[in-house]
C-alpha positions in Angstrom: 43.7 62.9 -136.1 47.1 62.2 -137.6 49.8 60.6 -135.6 53.3 59.2 -136.1 54.7 56.2 -134.2 58.1 54.5 -134.1 59.0 51.3 -132.4 62.8 50.7 -132.0 63.7 47.3 -133.5 64.9 46.0 -130.1 61.8 47.1 -128.2 59.6 44.3 -126.9 56.6 43.7 -129.2 54.2 42.8 -126.3 55.1 45.9 -124.3 54.8 48.1 -127.3 51.4 46.6 -128.1 50.2 47.3 -124.6 51.4 50.9 -124.6 50.0 51.5 -128.1 46.7 50.1 -127.0 46.6 52.4 -124.0 47.2 55.4 -126.2 44.5 54.3 -128.7 42.0 54.1 -125.8 42.9 57.6 -124.7 42.4 59.0 -128.2 38.8 57.7 -128.5 39.1 57.0 -132.2 35.4 56.5 -132.7 34.7 60.2 -132.8 37.2 61.3 -135.6 38.9 59.9 -138.6 42.4 58.7 -137.7 45.6 58.2 -139.6 48.5 56.6 -137.8 51.8 56.4 -139.7 55.1 55.0 -138.7 57.9 52.5 -138.7 56.6 49.9 -136.2 59.4 47.4 -136.9 56.8 44.6 -136.6 56.6 42.6 -139.8 52.9 42.1 -140.6 53.8 39.6 -143.3 54.6 37.2 -140.4 51.3 37.6 -138.5 50.3 34.0 -139.1 53.7 32.6 -137.9 54.6 35.0 -135.0 52.1 35.0 -132.2 53.1 38.5 -130.8 52.6 40.0 -134.3 49.2 38.3 -134.6 48.1 39.8 -131.2 49.4 43.2 -132.3 47.3 43.0 -135.5 44.2 41.8 -133.5 44.6 44.8 -131.2 44.6 47.2 -134.1 41.5 45.5 -135.6 39.7 45.8 -132.2 40.1 49.6 -132.5 38.8 49.5 -136.0 42.2 50.4 -137.5 43.0 48.8 -140.8 46.5 48.7 -142.3 46.6 50.6 -145.6 49.9 49.2 -146.7 49.9 45.5 -147.5 53.1 44.9 -149.5 56.8 44.9 -148.3 58.1 48.3 -147.4 61.7 47.4 -146.5 63.5 45.3 -149.1 67.1 44.1 -149.0 69.0 41.6 -151.1 67.8 38.8 -148.8 64.6 40.0 -147.0 61.3 41.7 -147.7 59.3 43.0 -144.7 56.2 45.0 -144.0 57.3 47.3 -141.2 56.4 50.8 -142.4 52.7 51.4 -142.2 49.7 53.6 -142.3 46.6 52.6 -140.2 43.2 54.3 -140.5 39.7 53.8 -139.2 38.3 55.1 -142.5 38.9 53.9 -146.0 36.4 56.3 -147.7 38.0 58.2 -150.6 41.4 56.9 -149.8 44.3 56.4 -152.2 47.4 54.8 -150.9 50.6 53.2 -152.2 54.3 52.6 -151.9 56.9 54.6 -153.8 60.0 52.8 -154.9 62.5 55.6 -154.4 66.0 54.4 -153.7 66.8 56.9 -150.9 67.1 54.2 -148.2 66.3 50.6 -147.6 62.8 51.6 -146.6 60.3 52.5 -149.2 58.0 55.6 -149.0 54.4 54.8 -148.0 51.7 57.4 -148.6 48.0 57.9 -148.5 45.8 60.7 -149.9 42.5 61.1 -148.1 39.6 63.3 -149.0 38.9 64.9 -145.6 37.3 68.0 -144.4 39.4 69.8 -141.9 37.8 71.3 -138.8 39.2 74.4 -137.2 40.6 73.3 -133.8 40.9 75.6 -130.9 42.8 73.2 -128.6 46.5 72.7 -128.3 48.4 69.9 -130.0 50.3 67.5 -127.9 52.6 64.5 -128.2 53.6 61.7 -125.9 57.0 60.1 -126.0 57.1 56.6 -124.7 60.5 55.0 -124.3 60.3 51.2 -123.8 63.5 49.4 -123.1 
């Protein structure tokens, strides 16, 4: 399963965490390898100082999702934050990194996974949650 998630910078972290956890429960991640990518706008570098970020990270761990990116992904002249991420429930045969391409103030995160694709006969779907 591959998914993409975006949290608007002004969206409430606690509400986002609750909605994201609801989605993770629906996905039943223990049956398939999962890769969730996105710009969460939650700085994991502050998990020890910001209680909501710590709870967000704990929620991910409770669903066996590990962050692949661990270094800053958005760098400006006065800040460095880890807000663009890839989470997975498998780290077998995984190569990941951050490319320093000067296209925007966000760096490109990537992972290469050795996975066997299964032919799927069901429809793909998406859910668009808007939290204000």
